[in-house]
ZAMARGU-4260 file (C-alpha; in steps of 0.2 Angstrom, whole numbers, plus 5000, padded with zeros to 4 digits):
<rodrens>
0) 4995/5021/4761 | 4983/5023/4771 | 4990/5010/4784 | 5007/5021/4782 | 4997/5034/4789
5) 4992/5024/4808 | 5010/5019/4810 | 5014/5035/4807 | 5003/5044/4820 | 5005/5029/4834
10) 5027/5034/4830 | 5023/5051/4831 | 5011/5045/4847 | 5021/5039/4857 | 5035/5047/4852
15) 5027/5066/4863 | 5021/5055/4875 | 5039/5050/4881 | 5047/5066/4874 | 5047/5073/4892
20) 5053/5060/4902 | 5067/5060/4887 | 5072/5078/4889 | 5073/5079/4909 | 5082/5059/4907
25) 5095/5068/4894 | 5096/5084/4905 | 5097/5078/4923 | 5111/5084/4933 | 5125/5074/4940
30) 5121/5068/4957 | 5140/5066/4969 | 5145/5050/4974 | 5138/5044/4991 | 5158/5042/5003
35) 5147/5027/5011 | 5130/5016/5010 | 5114/5022/5022 | 5110/5008/5032 | 5096/5009/5036
40) 5088/5004/5058 | 5087/4991/5066 | 5070/4985/5064 | 5060/4980/5084 | 5056/4959/5084
45) 5036/4957/5083 | 5030/4957/5099 | 5017/4943/5102 | 4998/4948/5104 | 4985/4935/5115
50) 4973/4931/5105 | 4956/4943/5113 | 4947/4935/5131 | 4931/4934/5128 | 4923/4937/5145
55) 4904/4934/5148 | 4899/4941/5165 | 4883/4934/5176 | 4871/4949/5167 | 4873/4940/5152
60) 4868/4924/5153 | 4849/4919/5149 | 4845/4910/5163 | 4849/4923/5176 | 4838/4934/5164
65) 4825/4924/5167 | 4826/4921/5181 | 4828/4943/5187 | 4811/4946/5178 | 4803/4932/5185
70) 4802/4921/5173 | 4804/4903/5176
</rodrens>
């Protein structure tokens, strides 16, 4: 008996969860048919992006920094 009550409770829970969705689907107003299919605009081709270029200035070099600070 307890197993039947658990199954019935599960069925009731499921029905309560989907009742609003089922009601909305069954009572929806039909949409008028579309005359012609709408096509999406063509996408632009992807642009090729060059890899980033790392520029090392003369100031960033350690040997220049030693010379500037008077270290040898």
